[in-house]
N, C-alpha and C positions, 0 to 999 in steps of 0.2 A: 504494500500500500504506500502511496506517495504522500509525503508530508507537505502540506500547503502553508505551514508557518514555522517560524524558528524563533527561539529566544536567544538573543545575542547580547553582548556587553559593549558599552562605550568605553574605550581605552583612553588613557592619557599618554600622549607622545610629546616630547619636548620639541619646541621650535628653536629658531636660531638664538633666542635669548634664554633658553632652558626653562621656559614656562610650559606647563602642561597645556596641551591643546586637545580638545575632544576629538577622538578618532573612531570612526566606525569601519570595521573590516568585515567583508563577507567573502567567503571562498568556499568552494566545494562543487562537486559535479551536479548537485541539485540546482545550481544556478543555470547550468546548461540545459537542464530538463525544462526550465521555464523560459528558454529562449535567449538567455544572456550568454553571448559567445565572447571569447578572448578577442580583444582589440575593438570591440563594439562600443559605441558611445551611448550614453543614457542620460536622461534628464531627471532631476530630483525636484519635486514640488513639496514645499513645507507648509503644512496647514494644521493648526490647533494640536500640536503634539504628535503629528503624523508625518512621516516621510513617504511620499508616493514616488516610486522609481519606475520610469517608463523608458523602454528601448527607443532610441532615436533611429529613424529610417534614413 
């Protein structure tokens, strides 16, 4: 059975001034199953605590 949702973590990565910057990483073959291919561009829309990620054509 295919999982349609994931629980992920927001990481902190330091920038050039060694301050933590919120970082979201997603990786896995499951992305490919939903149409996200390596090298492809995508759009992120931010709304009321939600990130909507859409593949750009």
